[in-house]
VMD Tcl script that draws the C-alpha trace (Angstrom):
set ca {
  {20.60 -17.70 5.72}
  {22.41 -20.95 6.50}
  {19.94 -23.83 6.21}
  {21.42 -25.40 9.37}
  {20.87 -22.27 11.42}
  {17.79 -22.39 13.59}
  {16.03 -19.15 14.29}
  {13.22 -18.76 16.77}
  {10.60 -16.10 17.19}
  {9.77 -14.93 20.69}
  {7.20 -12.55 22.09}
  {8.40 -11.18 25.37}
  {8.62 -8.33 27.81}
  {11.88 -9.59 29.27}
  {15.01 -9.30 27.20}
  {18.39 -9.64 28.83}
  {20.34 -6.42 29.37}
  {22.76 -7.39 26.59}
  {19.86 -8.01 24.18}
  {18.31 -4.63 25.07}
  {21.69 -2.99 24.48}
  {21.98 -4.78 21.11}
  {18.43 -3.80 20.18}
  {18.96 -0.12 21.06}
  {22.20 -0.09 19.01}
  {20.38 -1.60 16.01}
  {17.69 1.09 16.34}
  {20.35 3.83 16.36}
  {22.16 2.33 13.36}
  {19.05 1.82 11.22}
  {16.54 4.56 12.03}
  {16.74 8.32 11.73}
  {17.53 10.00 15.03}
  {14.30 12.03 14.86}
  {12.33 8.76 14.88}
  {13.99 7.43 18.02}
  {13.34 7.79 21.70}
  {16.13 8.82 24.01}
  {17.86 5.87 25.73}
  {16.08 6.73 28.99}
  {12.70 6.92 27.26}
  {13.30 3.59 25.44}
  {14.19 1.89 28.72}
  {10.95 3.22 30.24}
  {9.02 1.91 27.24}
  {10.56 -1.55 27.76}
  {9.09 -1.55 31.27}
  {5.60 -0.34 30.26}
  {2.80 -2.90 30.67}
  {1.49 -2.30 27.13}
  {4.87 -2.51 25.34}
  {5.74 -5.73 23.49}
  {8.88 -7.07 21.84}
  {8.72 -9.70 19.13}
  {12.12 -10.88 18.00}
  {14.09 -13.47 16.04}
  {17.28 -14.86 17.48}
  {19.54 -17.85 17.15}
  {20.44 -20.36 19.86}
  {23.10 -17.92 21.13}
  {20.45 -15.17 21.55}
  {21.85 -13.01 18.75}
  {19.06 -10.73 17.47}
  {18.42 -10.86 13.72}
  {15.09 -9.09 13.67}
  {12.67 -7.47 16.05}
  {9.46 -5.54 16.26}
  {8.57 -3.15 19.08}
  {4.87 -2.56 19.43}
  {2.12 -1.34 21.73}
  {-0.82 -3.50 22.79}
  {-3.33 -0.80 23.76}
  {-6.88 -1.57 24.88}
  {-8.57 -1.64 21.48}
  {-5.72 -1.37 18.99}
  {-2.11 -2.29 18.39}
  {0.54 0.10 17.15}
  {3.81 -1.01 15.57}
  {6.52 1.39 16.61}
  {9.61 -0.20 15.02}
  {10.30 -3.23 12.86}
  {13.81 -4.29 11.87}
  {15.42 -7.27 10.12}
  {19.19 -7.53 9.57}
  {20.08 -7.09 5.88}
  {21.47 -10.62 5.56}
  {18.15 -12.06 6.83}
  {15.78 -10.05 4.65}
  {13.62 -11.78 2.04}
  {13.26 -14.93 4.15}
  {9.86 -14.02 5.59}
  {11.16 -12.90 8.99}
  {9.53 -9.47 8.76}
  {6.21 -11.08 7.82}
  {6.43 -13.45 10.78}
  {7.22 -10.56 13.09}
  {4.09 -8.76 11.86}
  {1.98 -11.86 12.43}
  {3.13 -11.96 16.06}
  {0.92 -8.94 16.85}
  {-1.99 -9.58 14.51}
  {-5.33 -11.11 15.31}
  {-8.46 -10.57 13.28}
  {-10.28 -8.67 16.00}
  {-7.82 -5.95 17.05}
  {-6.90 -3.17 14.59}
  {-3.16 -2.89 13.91}
  {-1.71 0.44 12.80}
  {1.76 1.38 11.59}
  {3.22 4.74 10.51}
  {5.00 4.56 7.15}
  {7.21 7.17 5.56}
  {5.89 8.51 2.29}
  {7.54 7.34 -0.92}
  {9.58 4.46 0.45}
  {9.86 0.85 -0.66}
  {8.68 -0.33 2.76}
  {5.10 0.44 1.67}
  {5.24 -2.62 -0.61}
  {6.22 -4.82 2.34}
  {3.12 -3.78 4.29}
  {0.82 -4.15 1.27}
  {2.21 -7.67 0.68}
  {1.29 -8.45 4.30}
  {-2.37 -7.35 3.92}
  {-1.97 -3.83 5.26}
  {-4.08 -1.13 3.65}
  {-2.88 2.38 2.88}
  {-5.19 4.90 4.52}
  {-5.68 8.31 2.96}
  {-4.56 9.93 6.19}
  {-1.49 12.10 6.56}
  {-0.28 11.78 10.11}
  {1.89 14.22 12.03}
  {3.67 12.11 14.64}
  {4.68 13.47 18.00}
  {8.45 13.92 18.21}
  {9.87 11.28 20.54}
  {12.63 13.63 21.66}
  {12.18 17.28 22.48}
  {13.30 19.64 19.74}
  {12.97 17.10 16.91}
  {10.52 17.65 14.08}
  {9.33 14.62 12.17}
  {7.90 14.53 8.65}
  {4.36 13.44 7.99}
  {3.67 9.73 7.66}
  {0.99 7.65 6.06}
  {-1.00 5.34 8.30}
  {-1.36 1.74 7.21}
  {-3.72 -0.68 8.91}
  {-4.11 -4.42 8.81}
  {-6.83 -5.59 6.37}
  {-9.25 -2.69 6.83}
  {-9.29 1.07 6.40}
  {-9.13 2.89 9.73}
  {-12.58 4.00 10.80}
  {-13.06 7.50 12.26}
  {-13.58 5.93 15.70}
  {-10.37 3.89 15.50}
  {-8.47 6.94 14.23}
  {-9.75 9.03 17.14}
  {-8.80 6.30 19.60}
  {-5.35 5.95 18.02}
  {-4.69 9.69 18.15}
  {-5.90 10.09 21.72}
  {-3.98 7.02 22.91}
  {-0.78 7.97 21.14}
  {-0.93 11.48 22.64}
  {-1.36 10.30 26.21}
  {1.46 10.90 28.65}
  {2.08 7.16 28.95}
  {3.32 7.09 25.35}
  {5.47 10.19 25.79}
  {8.11 9.42 28.41}
}
mol new
graphics top color blue
foreach p $ca { graphics top sphere $p radius 0.5 }
foreach p [lrange $ca 0 end-1] q [lrange $ca 1 end] { graphics top cylinder $p $q radius 0.2 }
display resetview
């Protein structure tokens, strides 16, 4: 990263249309298709009251990293986190995580088994839960592998797990 370049982190619900287009393209380029919503579903998620976007950009509004997450009543769920390859290892991912963390609200993220990304979450105080999670396919006809659930600082309690599962299975999450 150029030391003269100034990046800013923003938490918003309102990205410009060009930024949303850029963000959706980055999702398509960097995540498996079975993990992604359809374009229509993603646009609906952007408009949902509980959906949040944390992002890093430069003064020209170029996106270098973002995190899409849900701010539900009693928990937060990280749906996607992305940092451009040339901006990794500068702490941007950690700052994105911090944008949704407070010490009172549980934060949960699904993590693929046997990937290096697990180390990133552990470094940022997330705890690996001994729970295998079968996510709901975000597009009809797609089957997704099991994930591990990681949570910020504390193991997920049975009550939080039940709330997570019931919230994630509600129609509002499945557009």
